N, C-alpha and C positions, 0 to 999 in steps of 0.2 A: 468465709465469703470473699470473693475477689473484689477489689475496688476497681471499677471501670476506669479505663484510660480517659483523660480529658479529650473533648472534641477540639481538634485543631482547625483553625481557619486558614483557608487557602485563598490567595489573591492572584488572579491571572492577569498577566500584562496585557496591555492593549495590542492588538494585532493590526498592522497596516493593511488596509484593504487594497484590492486591485483597482485599477483606474477605470476599468470598463464595466459595462452594465451587467446585472444579473440576467441569467437565462431564465425565461419563463419555464415553469415545470408542469406539464400536463400529467394526467393520471399514469400510474405505473403500468407497464405491460406485465403479463403473467410470466414470471420467471420461475424456473424450477430450482429447488434446493436439493442437492444430492449428498447423501451420506454414503461414502463408497465402501468402507470396510467396517463401520460401526466404531464407536468411541469406547474401546474396551478398557483403557487405562485412564479415562478422564476422571477428574476429581468432581464428586457431586457437590453442587452448591445451589442453594435456594435463594432466589432474588425476589423478595416480596414487593408487591406494588406499593409505591411511595404514597404517603398522604399528601393531599393538595390543600394547602392552608393559606392561599394567597387570593382567593376570590375568583369568580368566573370558572370556566371549564378548562381543564388542562389540554394543551394542544396535542400531547402524547404522554405516555407513561415513561418517566425516566428509567424505571426498573426494567422495562422492555429493552431499552437501548443498552443498558449494562449487561443484561442477560445475553443479548445477541452478540455483543462484543466478545464476551468470554467464550461463548460456544464456538465462535468463528475460529478461534485458535486451535481447537481440537483438544485442549488441555482440560476443559471443564464441560460438564453436562448439568443442565438445570431442570428443575421441575416445571411442568406446565401449570398454568394458573388453576386449572381444575383439580390438581393434586395437592394444592396448598391446604394444609389442615387448619391453619390460622393465618391471619394477616396482620401481624404486629407492625407498628410503625415507631414504637418507642421501646427502649430496653426493658422497662418494667413489664411489658406485655408478653415477653417471650416465655414460652414453655419449652425448655430444651428437650424434655422427654419426647415430645411430639416429633421434633426434627431428628432426634436420634433414631426413633422408630422408622422413619423414612429413609434412613441410611445416609443422611446428609453430613458432609464433613464441615461445610461452612454455611453461614446464613448472612444475608445482606438485608437490612431494613433501612428505611429512611423517610424523609418528608421534605417538601418544599414549603418554606415558611417566609413570612414577611415580618421584619422587625417591628414595624408600626405602620399605620395607615399612611400610604404615600412613600414609605421607606423602601429600602432595597430588599431584594430577595436573597435567600440562602438555600442551597441544596445541602441538606444534612444527611449523612449516612453513617451506619455502623456496620462493621464486619466482625462476625463472631466465629470462633472455633467451636463447633457444636459439641463434639465429645468432651472437650474441656470446659464447656459453658463459660468461655473466656472471650472478652473483647480483644480483637487483634488490631483493629484500626477504627478510627472515627475522625470525620472531617466535616467542616461546615464551609462550603465553597460559595463565595458571592456570585450572584448570577442575576439575570433578568429574563424577560420573555424571549428576547431575540437570541440570547446566548445559552438558553437552557439545554439545547441538544449538545452543544459543545461542552457544557458543564457536566452532563451525564457521561460523555466520553472521558472527561477529566477524572471522574470517579472510577470509571473502568480502568484507566491507566493506573491509578493508585492501588486499586484492589489487585490487579494482575501483577504489578511489580512487587507488592508485598508478599503475595503467595508463591511467586515463581522465582523472584530474583532477576528476572529478565526485563529488558527494556520493552515498554508497551508501545503499540502502534496506533492507538485509537484517536489521538489528537493530531495525527499527521494528515498530510494532503496527498492526493494523487493528481496526475495529469493524464490526459488522453485526448484523442482526436475524434471529433464527431464528423460524420459524413451524412448530410441530409439533402433530400430533394427540395428544390424550390422552383416550381414551374418546370421548364425544360432543362434547368441547370442543376448541378450538384454543388452544394456549398460545404465548405470545410471550416471547422473551428477548433482551435486548441483551447481546451478547457482545463480548469483546475477546480477541484471539489474536495470536500471532506473525504476521508478514506472510504466511507461507505456510500459515496455518491451524492450526498446532500450538499446544498448551498453551492451549486455550480456557477462558475464565473468564466467569462470568455477572456482569453489573453489576446488572441488575434483571430480574425475571420478572413476567409479568402475564397475566391472562386476556383483556385488551384489547390492541388493537394498539399497537405502539411503532414509530416511524419517525424518520428523519432524524437519526441521530447525527452529532455533529461534535466533534472534539478541539479543546482550547485549544492555543495555540502552544507551550506547554511540555509538553503531553501529560498534565498532572496533573488535568485536569477534562474532562468530556464533557457536552455539551448534547444533548437529545433531546426528541421529542414523545411524550407518553403520553396514551392515551385512557382511563386507568384510572378517571376520574371520569365517564365517559360522553361527554366532549367533549375536544377536543385542548387540552392545556396543555403549556407548555415548562418543562422541568426542567434544572437544572445539578447535576451530581454530582461530588464529589471522589473520585478513584479510589483514593487511599491510605486514606482513612478511611471511605468509603461514605456520608458525609453528603450528602444531597440537598436541594434547595430548589426549590420551584415559583416561577419568576421571571416568568411571564406567564400570565395567565388572563383574557384579554379575551373578550367575547362573540363568537361566530362562529369563524372560522378562525385558528388560530395554528400556524405550521409553519415548516419550513426554517431552523432556527437556525444561524448561523455566527458563530464568535468573530472579533472584530477582532484584528489582529496583537498588540496589547498585552494582550488578554484581559480588558479592563475593560468591554467592550460586546458585545452580540450584534446581528447583523443578522437580522431575522426578517420573515416574511410574516404580515400580519394582514388581517382583513376591514375594509374602509373603508366610507364612506357609499355607499349605493346598491347594496350587494352586490358591489362591486369588491374586488379585493385589492391591497394596497399593501405596500411594503417600508419598514421603519423601523429605527431604532437604539435599542436598549434599554440603558440604563446599569445594570450589574449591582450597583452599590453603592446607588444611589438608587431603582432600578426605574422611573425616568422614561423615557418613550417619545417619540421624535421621528420624524415621517414624513420619508422621503427621496424617495419617488415620489408623484406627485399625478395622473398620467394615469388616465383611466378604463380599465376592463377588468381583465385579469389582469396583475399585476406580481408576480413571485415568483422563487424560486431564486437568491438573491443569492450572489455569489462575489467576495470582495475581492482586489484586486491587492496584491502585496507593498508594504508601506508604508502601506496603508490609505487612500490618497488617491483611489482609484477603485474602482468595483465593476462587475461584469458581472451581468446578470440577464435573465430570460425575461419577455417581454411580448407580448400580442396587440393592442397599441394601434393598429397599422396594419392590422389585419384578419387577418393570418397570424401564427403563433407564431414569434417571432424573438428573437435575443439582442442586447442593447443594452449600452452602456458609459456610465457616468455618473460625473462628477467629484463627490467628496464634500467637504462635506455638501450643498451646493446648486448645484453646477455644471451645465454643459450635458450633455445626453444625446445620444449618437450610436449609430446602428444599426451592428452589426458583421456580421450575416449577411444575405445577399440571395439565396442560391441555395436554391430549394425553398420549401415552404410550412410546414415544421415543423423548427425548430432550437431546442433547449432544453437545460436542465440544464448550464450552463457550469461549468467548473473552470479555474482559472488556474495555469500552471506556476510553480515557485518563482522563476524569473527574471522572470516577468511578460511574457515574449516570446511565449508560446504559450497557446492555449486548447483544451481538449477539450470536446466537447459531444455531444448525441444529435441525429443528423440522420436524417430520414425520406427514404429513397431507394427509389423503385419499391415502396412499401408496406412496406419493411423498416426497422426502427429499428437504426441502426448508430452506432458511436462514430467521430467525426471529429476531426481535429486541424487547427487553424488557426494559421498563422504570423501574428501580429498586426502585424508590420512589413510583410510582403509581401502579406498577405491571401490567401495560398494555402491551399487546403484539401485534406487527404488523408484518405480513408476508411481506418480502421484495422481494422475488424471486419466480418464478413459478415452479422451479424444472426442471426435475424430480429427479436429483441426485446431488444436491448441497452440498458441505461440506467445512470444514476447513475455517471458516470465521475469519477475523482479521481486526481490525480498523487501518486506516492510521493515521499519525500524525494529531492532531487536531480533529479527529473523524468525519469528514464530508463525508468520503468515506470508504466503506468496501470492502476488497478483499476476494475472495473466489474461490474455485475450482468448475467447472461446467462440465456437459457432453453435448457435441454438435457434431452431425455428426460423431459418433463413436470415438470421441477423448475426453479425459479430457483436458480442457482448463482453463485459468484463466479469470475471469471477475471481474469488480467492480460494486457496486451498491451504489447509494447515500443513505444517512442515512434514508431518508424518502421513499426510494423505487421507486422514480420517474424515474430514469435513470439507465439502466444497459448497460455497455459497455465492450467489450472484451479487454484483454491485447493481443496485436498483437505479438505473438510468433510463428514463422513458424513451421509447423508440417507436417510430411509425414505419409504414411499409417502405422497404428499400433503404432503411437507415441503418447505420452501423457505428460501433465504437471500436477503435483500434489503438494500437501502439501505446499501451499504458506505461507510466513511470510512477514510482513511489518516492515521494519526497521525505525529507527529514521531519522531525517533530516540530510543531508550531511553537513560537515563542511563548513562554509562560506556562508550558506544560509541566507535569510533575517531575521532570527529570533533571 
């Protein structure tokens, strides 16, 4: 008989809040979940409803959060609640023969407990290898009612990383721009939320458009373009203090800011001589600007590789819109995409081995993934108007903007294109969510 591993206690650090108020959250709209090719190679895992032992009614089921997180990656498939043959919440209650008969590779059980009346809460979970009848992982994570959803994502991170060896994205944040009607006007807000759209907070609001948010590598700052003065200017804002600074205000076009890995510079697109656009590097301490591209035409949408020694970008320098790679600061430029007449908006994976981008195929804008070593391309989404892809931490999920039922919404797609799921952000008539960005993991996450 195997001796179970001890339950380890995890303590999450305090996370500084944003200085602006929470956004009120009305009921969710009806969003579609798409499984495009089926999850043929996904690992079967059962996540059993957790016991609730803290009094009152649970606001949600932590097991549901964990199951949704794992399925979103395309690497796991879970049993529906109606197919659960038993619902153990403690190790002694598990009958492994039942789970083997269902073809499960792994089993997650757990409970939310209170140490003593008036004391703190803990989310306790166990992960088992079903064929071996062996405990793989066990944790007790301190939590409370307000932090319970984040704690469930914490558990998802620990399970995902134990089983895959990859960095998990579930305790990270995303940014996006809301466009909403208010009377005769349209109002814009730069928002930050959990990766699944919960707990949204406003960074800045404006009657003028806001576009192109980008996180710094540590997630403590965000850059964006605001038209609040009637023309595009680039701002950098501290997310803990709310302090913001206009860092670029050149005549003409200023857009697509991207932090360099160290956070001391931005790559940005500006209008160059003759009306062309060019990419340059802005020093955030001195505000000095240095051009990186010099070819005529459109040169925009920079995306740096890990380490900051190369960048990918979009250009029409050879007639059609394609993606190029350039060594920095003044190295050679090579074309990366050759199929089709429109390939744009590159994003580089955390390993630097893959790139996702927008590809136009048969009139549809779709998200595509390229293996940069083999130069193979796989279409991940069906379109028709998908754009602004970005990798999440670890690279297992891609966030992008899609068009559904007369709205622009956010969706995620697994790296292999098996599972597409919406980010549930409530929308009214004529409202849209655009230009997403995915930030690094939150402080105190399991990494």
